[in-house]
C-alpha positions in Angstrom: -12.0 15.1 15.4 -12.2 13.0 12.3 -9.1 10.8 11.9 -8.0 10.7 8.2 -6.6 7.5 6.7 -3.9 7.4 4.1 -2.6 4.6 1.8 0.6 3.1 3.0 2.6 4.1 -0.1 1.6 2.2 -3.2 0.1 -0.7 -1.1 -3.6 -1.1 -0.6 -3.3 -0.8 3.2 -5.2 2.1 4.8 -3.5 3.5 7.8 -4.5 6.3 10.3 -2.6 9.5 9.8 -1.6 9.4 13.5 -0.6 6.1 15.2 0.7 5.0 18.6 4.1 3.6 19.2 5.4 1.5 22.2 9.0 2.6 22.1 10.4 3.7 25.5 7.0 3.7 27.2 5.4 0.3 27.2 6.9 -2.2 29.6 9.4 0.3 30.8 8.4 3.9 31.5 4.7 3.4 32.2 2.5 0.8 34.0 0.3 -1.7 32.2 -2.8 0.2 33.2 -1.6 3.4 31.6 -0.6 1.5 28.5 -4.1 0.1 28.3 -5.7 3.6 28.7 -3.4 5.0 26.0 -4.3 2.2 23.5 -8.0 2.5 24.1 -7.9 6.3 23.8 -6.0 5.9 20.6 -8.4 3.3 19.2 -11.5 5.3 20.2 -9.9 8.3 18.4 -9.6 6.4 15.1 -6.0 5.3 15.4 -5.7 1.9 13.7 -1.9 1.4 13.7 0.1 0.3 16.8 3.8 0.1 16.3 6.2 -2.2 18.3 9.5 -4.1 18.0 11.3 -7.0 19.5 13.8 -4.7 21.1 11.4 -2.4 22.9 11.9 -3.2 26.6 13.5 -6.5 25.5 10.2 -7.9 24.3 8.2 -6.7 27.3 6.5 -3.9 25.2 5.0 -6.5 22.9 3.9 -8.6 25.8 2.1 -5.6 27.3 0.5 -4.7 24.0 -0.5 -8.3 23.3 -2.4 -8.5 26.6 -4.2 -5.3 25.9 -5.2 -6.4 22.4 -6.4 -9.8 23.7 -8.6 -8.2 26.4 -9.9 -5.4 24.2 -11.6 -7.8 21.9 -11.3 -5.5 18.9 -11.9 -7.0 15.5 -8.5 -8.1 14.1 -9.5 -6.4 10.8 -9.9 -3.1 12.6 -6.3 -2.5 13.6 -2.7 -2.8 12.2 0.1 -4.0 14.4 3.8 -4.2 13.6 7.0 -5.7 14.9 10.6 -5.1 14.0 13.6 -7.4 13.8 17.3 -6.7 14.2 18.4 -5.9 17.8 17.0 -9.0 19.4 14.8 -9.4 22.5 16.8 -11.5 24.8 20.2 -13.1 24.8 23.4 -12.1 23.0 24.6 -15.3 21.4 25.2 -15.6 17.7 21.9 -15.6 15.6 19.9 -13.9 18.4 20.0 -10.6 16.5 20.6 -9.3 13.0 18.8 -10.1 9.8 19.8 -13.7 9.1 17.0 -16.0 7.9 17.2 -17.8 11.2 16.7 -14.7 13.3 14.1 -13.1 11.0 11.9 -16.1 11.2 12.4 -17.0 14.8 11.9 -13.3 15.8 8.6 -13.3 13.9 7.3 -16.3 15.7 8.3 -14.8 19.0 6.6 -11.5 18.2 3.4 -13.4 17.3 3.5 -15.1 20.7 4.1 -11.9 22.6 1.5 -9.9 20.7 -1.0 -12.8 20.8 -1.9 -12.4 17.1 -1.9 -14.9 14.2 0.0 -12.5 11.8 1.8 -9.2 11.7 0.4 -6.6 9.4 3.9 -4.9 9.1 7.3 -6.4 9.8 10.3 -4.1 9.7 14.0 -4.7 9.4 14.9 -2.4 12.2 18.3 -1.5 10.8 20.3 -2.7 7.8 22.6 -5.7 8.5 25.8 -5.5 6.3 26.8 -9.0 7.5 23.8 -10.7 5.8 23.1 -10.8 2.0 20.0 -8.8 1.3 18.7 -11.7 -0.8 18.7 -13.9 2.3 16.7 -11.3 4.3 14.3 -10.6 1.5 13.6 -14.3 0.9 12.9 -14.8 4.6 10.4 -11.9 4.5 8.8 -13.3 1.3 8.4 -16.7 2.8 6.7 -15.3 5.9 4.3 -13.4 3.7 3.6 -16.6 1.6 2.9 -18.4 4.9 0.5 -15.7 6.0 2.5 -14.8 9.1 3.3 -11.3 7.7 1.2 -9.2 5.3 3.8 -6.5 4.4 7.4 -6.0 5.1 9.6 -2.9 5.3 12.7 -1.2 6.6 13.7 1.3 9.2 16.5 3.7 9.0 17.9 2.2 5.7 19.6 4.3 3.2 18.0 4.9 -0.2 20.8 2.8 -1.8 20.0 -0.1 0.6 16.3 0.1 -0.1 16.9 0.2 -3.9 19.2 -2.9 -3.6 16.4 -4.7 -1.7 13.9 -3.9 -4.5 16.4 -5.0 -7.2 16.9 -8.4 -5.5 13.1 -8.9 -5.1 12.4 -7.9 -8.7 15.1 -10.3 -9.9 13.8 -13.2 -7.9 10.1 -12.5 -8.0 9.9 -11.9 -4.2 7.5 -9.6 -2.3 9.3 -6.3 -2.0 9.4 -3.9 0.9 6.6 -1.3 0.8 7.4 0.9 3.8 10.3 2.6 5.5 10.3 3.9 9.1 12.6 6.9 9.3 13.0 9.7 11.9 11.3 12.9 10.7 10.7 16.2 12.3 11.5 19.9 11.8 15.1 19.3 12.9 15.7 16.0 11.1 14.4 16.1 7.6 17.0 15.6 4.8 16.5 11.8 4.5 12.7 11.9 4.0 12.7 15.1 1.9 15.8 14.5 -0.2 17.5 11.1 0.0 14.2 9.2 -0.5 12.8 11.5 -3.2 13.3 9.1 -6.1 12.0 6.1 -4.0 8.5 7.6 -3.8 8.3 7.9 -7.5 10.1 4.6 -8.4 8.7 2.2 -5.8 5.7 4.1 -4.2 7.5 4.0 -0.8 5.3 4.6 2.2 6.7 6.0 5.5 5.7 5.5 9.1 7.7 8.3 10.7 9.0 8.4 14.3 10.1 11.2 16.6 7.9 13.9 15.2 8.7 16.0 18.3 12.4 15.5 18.0 12.5 13.3 21.2 10.6 16.0 23.1 12.7 19.0 22.0 9.6 20.4 20.2 7.6 20.3 23.4 9.8 23.1 24.8 10.6 21.1 28.0 14.3 21.0 27.4 15.0 24.7 27.3 16.5 24.6 30.8 18.2 21.2 30.4 17.0 17.6 30.8 14.4 17.3 33.5 14.3 14.1 35.6 11.8 11.5 34.4 11.9 12.8 30.8 12.7 10.6 27.8 16.2 11.9 27.4 16.9 11.2 31.1 16.0 7.5 30.6 18.9 5.0 31.0 20.0 3.5 27.6 18.9 6.6 25.6 22.1 8.5 26.0 22.5 8.5 22.2 19.4 10.8 22.0 20.8 13.5 24.2 22.9 15.0 21.4 19.8 16.8 20.3 20.1 19.1 23.3 23.8 18.8 24.0 25.5 17.8 20.8 26.6 19.7 17.7 24.0 22.3 16.7 22.1 21.9 20.0 22.4 25.6 20.9 20.9 26.6 17.5 18.0 24.1 17.8 17.2 25.3 21.3 17.3 28.9 20.1 14.8 28.1 17.4 12.2 26.7 19.9 10.9 30.1 21.1 10.5 31.3 17.5 8.5 28.1 16.6 6.5 28.5 19.8 5.6 32.1 18.7 4.2 30.8 15.5 2.2 28.2 17.4 0.7 30.9 19.6 -0.3 32.9 16.5 -2.1 29.9 15.1 -3.9 29.4 18.5 -2.3 26.1 19.1 0.6 24.5 21.0 4.1 23.8 20.0 3.7 20.0 20.1 0.6 20.1 17.9 2.4 22.4 15.5 5.3 19.9 15.3 3.1 16.9 14.6 0.9 18.9 12.1 4.0 19.9 10.2 4.9 16.3 9.7 1.3 15.5 8.6 1.5 18.2 6.0 4.0 16.2 4.0 2.1 14.0 1.6 5.0 11.5 1.6 4.2 10.7 5.3 1.8 7.8 5.6 1.5 8.1 9.3 3.1 9.9 12.2 3.9 7.6 15.2 3.1 9.3 18.5 4.7 8.3 21.8 3.0 9.2 25.1 3.3 8.4 28.8 0.0 10.0 29.8 -3.4 10.1 28.2 -3.5 13.9 28.4 -0.3 14.0 26.4 -1.7 11.7 23.7 -4.9 13.7 23.5 -2.9 16.9 23.1 -1.0 15.5 20.2 -4.1 14.0 18.6 -5.3 17.6 18.3 -2.7 18.2 15.6 -5.2 16.8 13.0 -7.3 19.9 13.6 -4.6 22.4 12.7 -3.1 20.9 9.6 -5.2 23.2 7.4 -3.8 26.2 9.2 -0.4 25.5 7.8 -0.6 27.7 4.8 2.3 28.1 2.3 3.2 31.3 4.1 3.3 29.6 7.5 5.3 26.7 6.2 7.8 29.1 4.7 8.3 30.7 8.1 8.7 27.4 9.8 11.2 26.4 7.1 13.2 29.6 7.6 13.5 28.9 11.3 14.2 25.1 11.2 16.0 24.3 8.0 19.3 26.1 8.8 19.7 23.9 12.0 18.2 20.7 10.6 20.1 17.5 9.9 
């Protein structure tokens, strides 16, 4: 398998088409030994982007990843690592979360310590913060970049209007502007990436590091009979994700799974690989963030690279017919 690399939007950063994220798994669902095996498998397969956040396992995910990076001894130039700021890592007093200048800068310093790196390649605003002027957040990000502690900044789950406002503030004040957004994107969750952000790709050269390519596991087929113990949707604290199999439209999404699986069989592949490959087929996707709790699971999803070329216009049209009517 030859890992392709894509530019992160209009920036000069080259990022692997598939990447590995720490959400839910690192520091929580899996042991440190498994996390190490996953990162080494990913790196050896050509993955160069490892995604993290202050909120993942209350900072423990970054600690686990930092120890692995330190022991691996990989050249710092050979990988890209991120953190995100908004939800906080510990404590719930004022200024310990959100996008104030105080928290943005303190959270960056804390992430550097946990990850054991001198700088973050990517630093995301994990959610918009309506209580803080965008100028304050943008200037804090700009200052971190000038200081060499962050190379690029971006957003996650921001609306097109909010991203546009950030660019306007940065252009007006001569600040480093956001270059990337991290939205959810999969066959069942697509309108934001495909429609809402359409003008942003042309106007700002927006890059995307998309998450949940398998719709929180729905596109693996394992939720056809409900939520099995030990699965992501059964994890404490992730109740908000369960709407995908029990909320509005869930019955229609579940009914679509066998139809999608049939197409995967016709293409001599698996449903998870098909789901990931479909995301990769979109040229607006800079990288697809994979989550895995087992090495075999990661290796399975890495195989999506090999079937992208099988997604002909005719196949894409069939997938669209099945998924779009029940997509958000």
